[in-house]
Each structure stands twice: as C-alpha cells, then as structure tokens.
C-alpha positions as CSV (number, residue, x, y, z in Angstrom):
1,X,45.8,18.9,6.4
2,X,42.8,21.1,8.8
3,X,39.1,20.7,7.7
4,X,35.7,22.8,8.9
5,X,33.3,21.5,11.4
6,X,31.3,21.1,8.6
7,X,33.3,18.9,6.7
8,X,34.4,17.0,10.4
9,X,30.2,16.0,10.4
10,X,29.6,15.4,7.5
11,X,32.0,13.5,6.4
12,X,32.8,9.5,6.7
13,X,29.9,7.9,7.4
14,X,27.3,10.3,7.4
15,X,25.7,9.7,4.8
16,X,25.6,13.8,3.6
17,X,29.1,13.7,2.5
18,X,30.0,17.8,2.4
19,X,30.8,17.7,-1.0
20,X,27.8,16.3,-2.1
21,X,26.0,19.5,-0.5
22,X,28.6,22.0,-1.7
23,X,27.8,21.0,-4.9
24,X,24.1,21.5,-5.1
25,X,24.1,17.4,-5.4
26,X,21.7,16.4,-2.6
27,X,17.9,16.3,-4.0
28,X,16.2,19.3,-3.0
29,X,14.2,18.7,0.0
30,X,17.5,17.9,1.6
31,X,18.9,21.1,0.7
32,X,16.3,22.9,1.6
33,X,16.3,21.5,4.8
34,X,20.8,21.6,5.4
35,X,21.1,25.2,4.1
36,X,19.2,27.3,6.9
37,X,21.3,24.3,9.5
38,X,24.7,25.4,7.7
39,X,24.2,28.8,7.3
40,X,23.7,29.5,11.7
41,X,26.6,26.9,11.8
42,X,28.7,28.8,9.8
43,X,27.1,32.8,10.8
44,X,28.7,31.5,14.2
45,X,24.4,31.3,15.4
46,X,23.5,29.4,18.3
47,X,23.2,25.9,17.0
48,X,22.3,22.5,17.8
49,X,24.9,19.7,16.8
50,X,24.4,16.2,18.6
51,X,26.6,13.7,18.5
52,X,26.8,11.1,16.0
53,X,27.2,7.3,17.4
C-alpha cells in the first residue's frame, strides 16, 4: 500500500499522527501552526523538511 510523504512523516515515531491531523483532533494551537506548513507541502511550495532521528 502506497503512503504519502505526510503519512510517513507524521507516522510511527512522531508525536503528531497523520490521522489526528486530518481529523482535526490535535489541540488548536498545534493545528494553527501545522496547517500552513502542510498546505505548503501539498501545494509543492518550497518546504523545509528536517530528518527525524
């Protein structure tokens, strides 16, 4: 099954999980900060990704 970059990045090992983001289950302050970044990522805007350890 193919996964998206968002699903992999916000997957195991990340305290923010993609299903929680897409269903708006995270606290409002977190969503306020994440949504613009995710929109840029999905719109193919130059986005900085830092590797997770």
